[in-house]
C-alpha positions as CSV (number, residue, x, y, z in Angstrom):
1,M,2.9,-9.5,33.8
2,Q,0.1,-12.1,33.3
3,V,-0.1,-11.0,29.6
4,I,3.6,-11.5,29.0
5,Q,4.0,-14.8,31.1
6,P,7.8,-14.7,31.4
7,Q,9.6,-18.0,32.0
8,K,13.0,-18.7,33.8
9,S,14.4,-20.2,30.6
10,Q,13.6,-17.1,28.4
11,H,15.8,-14.2,27.2
12,F,14.0,-10.8,27.5
13,V,15.0,-7.4,26.1
14,E,13.4,-4.3,27.6
15,I,13.6,-1.1,25.7
16,G,13.6,2.1,27.8
17,P,13.4,0.7,31.4
18,G,13.2,4.2,32.8
19,E,12.8,3.9,36.6
20,A,12.4,0.1,36.4
21,A,8.7,-0.1,37.1
22,L,8.5,-3.2,34.8
23,T,12.1,-4.2,35.1
24,R,12.1,-5.0,38.9
25,P,9.2,-7.5,38.8
26,L,10.4,-9.0,35.5
27,L,14.0,-9.7,36.5
28,P,13.4,-12.5,39.0
29,K,11.1,-14.3,36.5
30,V,13.5,-14.6,33.5
31,G,16.7,-16.3,32.5
32,Q,18.4,-13.3,30.9
33,L,17.4,-9.6,30.7
34,D,19.1,-7.0,28.5
35,L,18.2,-3.4,29.1
36,I,18.4,-0.8,26.3
37,E,18.7,2.6,27.9
38,I,20.3,5.7,26.3
39,D,19.7,8.0,29.3
40,F,23.0,7.9,31.2
41,D,21.3,9.7,34.2
42,L,19.4,6.5,34.8
43,H,22.3,4.0,34.7
44,D,23.5,4.3,38.3
45,K,19.9,4.2,39.5
46,L,19.2,1.0,37.5
47,R,22.3,-0.6,38.9
48,Q,21.2,0.3,42.4
49,W,17.6,-0.9,41.9
50,L,18.6,-4.2,40.2
51,G,21.7,-5.1,42.3
52,S,24.4,-7.5,41.3
53,A,22.3,-10.3,39.8
54,P,24.4,-11.9,37.0
55,H,21.6,-12.4,34.5
56,W,21.0,-8.8,33.5
57,R,23.0,-6.4,31.3
58,L,22.7,-2.7,30.6
59,H,23.3,-1.4,27.1
60,P,23.8,2.4,26.9
61,V,22.8,2.6,23.2
62,D,20.2,4.2,21.0
63,A,17.3,1.7,20.5
64,L,16.7,3.1,17.0
65,T,20.1,2.0,15.7
66,F,21.0,-0.9,18.0
67,D,21.8,-4.3,16.4
68,Y,19.6,-6.7,18.3
69,H,21.1,-9.6,16.5
70,A,24.1,-9.0,18.7
71,L,22.1,-10.2,21.7
72,V,21.4,-13.7,20.2
73,A,23.7,-16.6,21.1
74,S,26.4,-17.1,18.5
75,G,25.4,-19.7,16.0
76,S,21.8,-19.8,17.0
77,H,19.3,-20.0,14.2
78,Q,16.2,-20.0,16.4
79,P,14.2,-16.9,17.6
80,E,15.0,-16.4,21.2
81,L,14.4,-12.7,22.2
82,R,11.2,-11.6,23.8
83,M,10.9,-7.8,23.6
84,V,9.0,-5.6,26.1
85,G,8.9,-1.9,26.9
86,N,7.0,1.3,27.4
87,L,8.1,2.9,24.1
88,P,8.7,6.7,23.9
89,Y,5.8,8.0,21.9
90,N,8.1,10.3,19.8
91,I,10.2,7.4,18.4
92,S,7.7,4.5,18.5
93,T,7.0,4.3,14.7
94,P,10.6,4.4,13.5
95,L,11.6,2.0,16.3
96,L,8.9,-0.5,15.2
97,F,10.2,-0.3,11.6
98,H,13.8,-0.9,12.9
99,L,12.7,-3.9,15.1
100,A,10.9,-5.5,12.2
101,Q,14.3,-6.1,10.6
102,F,15.1,-8.5,13.4
103,H,12.0,-10.7,13.2
104,Q,14.0,-13.9,12.7
105,Q,15.6,-13.4,16.2
106,I,12.4,-12.3,18.0
107,I,9.8,-14.6,19.6
108,D,7.3,-11.8,20.4
109,M,7.0,-8.2,21.4
110,H,4.7,-6.6,24.0
111,F,4.8,-2.8,24.0
112,M,2.9,0.0,25.6
113,L,2.3,2.7,23.0
114,Q,0.1,5.6,22.4
115,K,-3.4,4.2,21.8
116,E,-3.6,5.9,18.4
117,V,-0.4,4.1,17.3
118,V,-1.8,0.7,18.4
119,E,-5.0,1.4,16.4
120,R,-2.9,2.1,13.3
121,I,-0.8,-1.0,13.7
122,C,-3.9,-3.2,14.0
123,A,-6.2,-1.4,11.5
124,S,-8.0,-3.3,8.7
125,P,-8.0,-2.2,5.1
126,G,-10.7,0.4,4.5
127,H,-10.4,1.9,8.0
128,K,-9.3,5.5,8.1
129,T,-6.3,4.6,10.4
130,F,-5.0,1.9,8.0
131,G,-1.7,3.1,6.6
132,R,1.9,2.4,5.9
133,L,2.5,1.3,9.5
134,S,-0.4,-1.1,9.4
135,V,0.8,-2.7,6.2
136,M,4.5,-3.1,7.2
137,M,3.8,-4.4,10.7
138,Q,1.1,-6.8,9.6
139,Y,3.4,-8.1,6.9
140,A,6.1,-8.8,9.5
141,C,3.9,-9.8,12.4
142,H,0.6,-11.1,13.7
143,T,-0.8,-8.0,15.5
144,Q,-3.2,-7.8,18.5
145,A,-4.4,-4.9,20.6
146,L,-4.7,-6.3,24.1
147,F,-6.0,-3.5,26.4
148,D,-6.0,0.2,27.0
149,V,-4.1,2.0,29.8
150,G,-5.6,5.3,30.9
151,P,-3.7,8.5,31.9
152,E,-4.7,7.9,35.6
153,N,-2.2,5.1,35.7
154,F,0.8,7.5,35.3
155,T,2.3,10.2,37.4
156,P,2.0,12.8,36.1
157,P,-0.9,11.7,33.9
158,P,-0.2,12.2,30.1
159,K,-2.6,13.9,27.8
160,V,-3.0,10.8,25.6
161,N,-4.4,7.3,26.2
162,S,-2.0,4.3,25.9
163,A,-2.6,0.7,24.9
164,I,-0.7,-2.6,25.0
165,V,0.0,-4.3,21.7
166,R,1.3,-7.9,21.0
167,L,3.4,-8.5,17.9
168,V,4.4,-12.0,17.0
169,P,6.7,-12.3,14.0
170,R,5.3,-14.4,11.1
171,R,7.4,-17.5,10.5
172,T,5.5,-18.5,7.4
173,R,3.0,-16.9,5.1
174,S,1.2,-18.0,1.9
175,L,2.5,-15.0,0.0
176,K,5.9,-13.4,0.5
177,A,7.4,-10.3,-1.0
178,R,10.0,-11.2,-3.5
179,D,12.1,-8.1,-2.6
180,V,11.3,-6.7,0.8
181,D,13.1,-3.4,0.1
182,H,11.0,-2.9,-3.0
183,F,7.8,-3.9,-1.1
184,S,8.6,-1.2,1.5
185,K,9.3,1.4,-1.1
186,L,6.0,0.6,-2.9
187,V,4.0,0.9,0.3
188,K,5.6,4.2,1.3
189,Q,4.9,5.6,-2.2
190,A,1.3,4.4,-2.2
191,F,0.6,6.2,1.1
192,S,2.6,9.3,0.2
193,Q,-0.7,11.0,-0.8
194,K,-3.5,9.1,0.9
195,R,-6.3,11.0,-0.8
196,K,-5.2,10.2,-4.3
197,T,-5.8,7.0,-6.2
198,L,-3.2,4.3,-6.7
199,K,-3.1,5.2,-10.4
200,N,-1.7,8.6,-9.3
201,T,0.4,7.7,-6.3
202,L,2.1,4.8,-8.0
203,K,2.6,6.5,-11.3
204,P,6.4,6.8,-10.7
205,M,6.6,3.0,-10.2
206,A,3.7,1.3,-12.1
207,G,1.6,1.7,-15.2
208,L,-2.0,0.6,-15.9
209,E,-0.7,-2.8,-17.2
210,M,0.1,-3.8,-13.6
211,F,-3.5,-3.1,-12.4
212,E,-4.9,-5.0,-15.4
213,A,-2.7,-8.0,-14.9
214,L,-3.5,-8.2,-11.2
215,D,-7.2,-7.3,-11.4
216,I,-6.7,-4.4,-8.9
217,S,-8.6,-1.2,-9.4
218,P,-6.3,1.7,-10.1
219,Q,-9.1,4.0,-8.8
220,Q,-8.9,2.8,-5.2
221,R,-6.8,4.5,-2.6
222,A,-4.0,2.9,-0.7
223,E,-6.0,2.5,2.5
224,Q,-8.4,0.2,0.6
225,C,-5.7,-2.3,-0.4
226,S,-5.0,-5.4,1.5
227,V,-1.5,-6.4,2.6
228,E,-1.7,-9.3,0.1
229,E,-2.5,-6.8,-2.8
230,F,0.6,-4.7,-1.9
231,I,2.7,-7.9,-2.0
232,R,1.3,-8.9,-5.4
233,M,2.0,-5.5,-6.8
234,S,5.5,-5.4,-5.5
235,N,6.2,-8.9,-6.8
236,F,4.8,-8.1,-10.2
237,L,7.0,-4.9,-10.5
238,S,10.1,-6.5,-9.1
239,Q,9.8,-9.4,-11.4
240,T,9.2,-7.3,-14.5
241,A,11.8,-4.6,-13.7
242,P,14.7,-4.5,-16.2
243,S,17.9,-6.1,-14.7
């Protein structure tokens, strides 16, 4: 809770509250709390644990498809949602991609994830864990691995280590993708065969003239490229593509 530092004036969204281990201490400290929980077996228990406080709502929806913009006050153009949760490991990556679409509505996100996923999110170019998730999350957010959480903190203890990550959506950046959908497709294509060079993986999308124009080596692999280089490649291709 010290890491999150909730305030009475703030609007929180918890994904997957489960048995309310985080929810119960969080509720008295915030102005509004929305819970995203698809497991109907937990709904009555959550209502019993949290009582009739007027400032919390339960949404029986799939976190992977939910429109988080619907939680923002009508007409608001300012980010106001703070996201928290112990994300299910089996859906954490697609869920993070989904949440990235709502960066304009989100102040920050604090999630407990499998440690391996946190390492991938925060990895630097050239590291073996640097991949598509690294590029897309670092494009959308400032990323920070905060601390590890060992298996002994859970009952029953899982077979993997966990970690807490902080994600703060970027409000400005020196270089933006001209077409975010194209940027996403380019990154996905580049990492589709990680052991191959960019010249080969991007062959369906780009020719050697792109690498020459941008002074990027076609012989390097995707994991060696910076986020900015991916943006430059996408902008070059989307600008030169026939209309």
